[in-house]
C-alpha positions as CSV (number, residue, x, y, z in Angstrom):
1,M,-5.3,21.2,-18.9
2,R,-6.7,17.4,-19.6
3,L,-5.5,14.9,-17.5
4,Q,-5.2,11.3,-19.1
5,I,-5.0,8.3,-17.7
6,S,-1.0,6.4,-18.0
7,Q,-0.9,3.8,-20.6
8,P,0.7,1.0,-18.9
9,A,4.3,-0.8,-20.4
10,L,2.3,-4.4,-21.0
11,P,-1.3,-4.8,-22.0
12,F,-3.7,-3.7,-19.6
13,W,-5.0,-7.4,-19.1
14,H,-1.3,-9.0,-18.6
15,P,-1.2,-10.5,-14.9
16,A,1.2,-8.2,-14.1
17,T,-0.3,-5.1,-14.9
18,L,-3.9,-6.2,-13.5
19,V,-1.8,-7.1,-10.3
20,G,0.8,-4.3,-10.3
21,T,-1.3,-1.5,-11.1
22,W,-4.3,-2.8,-9.0
23,F,-6.6,-3.1,-11.7
24,G,-5.8,0.1,-13.1
25,A,-5.5,2.3,-9.7
26,G,-2.0,3.2,-10.9
27,L,-3.0,4.2,-14.1
28,L,-5.2,7.0,-12.6
29,P,-3.3,10.6,-13.2
30,I,-1.5,13.1,-10.3
31,A,-0.5,10.8,-6.9
32,P,-1.2,7.1,-8.0
33,G,0.6,5.8,-4.7
34,T,-2.1,7.9,-3.0
35,W,-5.1,6.4,-5.6
36,G,-3.5,2.9,-4.8
37,S,-3.5,3.3,-1.4
38,L,-7.2,4.4,-1.5
39,A,-8.0,1.3,-3.8
40,A,-6.6,-1.0,-1.0
41,L,-9.3,0.1,1.7
42,P,-12.1,-1.4,0.3
43,F,-10.8,-5.0,-0.2
44,G,-8.8,-4.7,3.1
45,W,-12.4,-3.7,5.1
46,L,-13.8,-6.5,3.4
47,I,-10.9,-8.9,4.1
48,R,-11.2,-7.4,8.1
49,I,-14.9,-8.4,8.8
50,A,-14.5,-11.7,7.5
51,G,-11.4,-12.9,8.9
52,G,-10.0,-10.2,11.3
53,S,-6.4,-8.8,11.6
54,A,-4.9,-12.4,10.9
55,A,-6.7,-12.8,7.5
56,L,-5.5,-9.1,6.1
57,L,-2.2,-9.8,7.5
58,V,-2.1,-13.0,5.3
59,A,-3.5,-11.4,2.6
60,A,-1.1,-8.5,2.7
61,G,1.9,-11.3,2.6
62,I,-0.1,-12.7,-0.2
63,V,-0.4,-9.6,-2.1
64,F,3.2,-8.7,-1.0
65,A,4.4,-12.2,-3.1
66,L,2.1,-11.2,-6.0
67,G,3.5,-7.7,-6.0
68,W,6.9,-8.6,-6.2
69,W,6.4,-10.8,-9.1
70,A,4.7,-8.3,-11.2
71,T,7.0,-5.9,-10.3
72,A,9.7,-7.8,-11.3
73,R,7.8,-8.5,-14.5
74,Y,7.0,-4.3,-15.1
75,K,10.2,-3.4,-14.7
76,K,11.9,-6.1,-16.9
77,E,9.7,-4.4,-20.1
78,T,9.8,-0.4,-18.4
79,E,14.0,-0.4,-17.4
80,V,12.4,2.4,-15.2
81,K,13.8,1.7,-11.2
82,D,10.5,2.4,-9.7
83,P,7.4,2.7,-12.4
84,S,4.9,5.3,-10.8
85,E,2.0,3.3,-12.2
86,I,3.1,-0.1,-9.6
87,V,0.5,0.5,-6.7
88,V,0.7,-2.7,-5.3
89,D,3.6,-2.1,-2.8
90,E,0.8,0.6,-1.2
91,V,-2.0,-2.1,-1.4
92,S,0.1,-5.0,1.1
93,A,1.5,-1.8,3.0
94,Q,-1.9,0.2,3.5
95,W,-3.4,-3.3,4.7
96,L,-0.4,-3.8,6.8
97,T,-1.3,-0.4,9.2
98,L,-4.6,-1.4,9.3
99,L,-3.8,-4.3,11.2
100,V,-5.0,-2.6,14.3
101,A,-7.9,-0.2,12.8
102,D,-11.4,-1.5,13.6
103,P,-13.3,-2.2,11.0
104,G,-16.4,-0.9,12.8
105,V,-14.6,2.8,13.8
106,W,-14.3,5.1,10.4
107,W,-11.6,7.2,12.2
108,H,-9.0,4.1,12.5
109,W,-9.4,3.5,8.5
110,L,-8.7,7.5,7.8
111,L,-5.6,8.2,10.5
112,G,-4.4,4.7,9.2
113,F,-4.7,5.8,5.6
114,L,-2.8,9.1,6.5
115,L,-0.4,8.2,8.4
116,F,0.9,5.3,5.8
117,R,0.6,7.9,3.2
118,L,2.6,10.2,5.2
119,C,5.1,7.6,6.1
120,D,5.1,6.3,2.6
121,I,6.1,10.0,1.1
122,V,8.8,10.9,4.0
123,K,10.1,7.6,4.0
124,P,11.7,7.3,7.3
125,W,15.1,5.2,7.4
126,P,15.6,2.3,6.6
127,A,12.7,2.7,4.0
128,N,14.6,5.8,2.2
129,A,17.7,3.1,2.2
130,I,15.7,0.6,0.7
131,D,14.0,2.5,-2.0
132,R,17.6,3.7,-3.5
133,R,18.4,-0.2,-4.7
134,G,15.6,0.2,-7.1
135,S,15.2,-3.6,-7.3
136,A,11.0,-5.0,-7.5
137,L,11.7,-6.3,-3.7
138,A,13.4,-2.7,-2.6
139,V,9.8,-1.2,-4.6
140,M,7.7,-3.8,-2.5
141,A,9.7,-3.2,0.9
142,D,10.8,0.0,1.3
143,D,6.6,0.5,1.7
144,T,6.2,-2.5,4.2
145,V,8.7,-0.3,6.3
146,A,7.0,2.8,5.7
147,A,3.7,0.7,7.0
148,I,5.4,-0.7,9.9
149,Y,5.7,3.3,11.0
150,A,2.9,3.8,10.3
151,L,1.1,0.8,12.4
152,F,3.2,1.6,15.2
153,I,1.7,5.4,15.4
154,L,-1.7,4.5,15.0
155,A,-1.4,2.0,17.5
156,I,-0.4,4.0,19.9
157,V,-3.0,6.7,18.9
158,I,-5.5,3.6,19.5
159,F,-4.4,2.8,22.5
160,A,-4.2,6.4,24.0
161,R,-7.4,6.9,22.9
162,G,-8.7,3.8,24.7
163,L,-6.8,5.3,27.7
164,T,-8.7,8.5,27.8
165,R,-12.0,7.1,27.7
166,G,-11.9,5.2,30.5
167,A,-10.7,7.9,32.6
């Protein structure tokens, strides 16, 4: 069995492909959403180091807006409801999840990654309802909702761990 990189619907160097696939991460074989989330981590870490949580939140918002455009443009070419190679939604959402992560604490980042992937796969309500809509906005928004769940759980774990360390 030979794994192959997916071929994008638009040329690779098209801005919608670059943004939508997060510079090719979504074209990797098997679990493109996981690759997109992994590819988001180093960028998110650098943004968090440079500007704190506020910078990461702004960056997530900018990537959300760019992702909405890229997804709409890409979907127009493919006529697919939610192309698997589009992973910019995971990037924006992964950054939201990591707003409370300390850049110097590795397990915050690992747990944030795992929690977001779990919430993105499970799609708790209303993420599952949004996902069924199929629009470019829905592609971006369902992951944002999953990220809010993951962020909330991560914040509770970090807070609770802090409480137990102080006791």
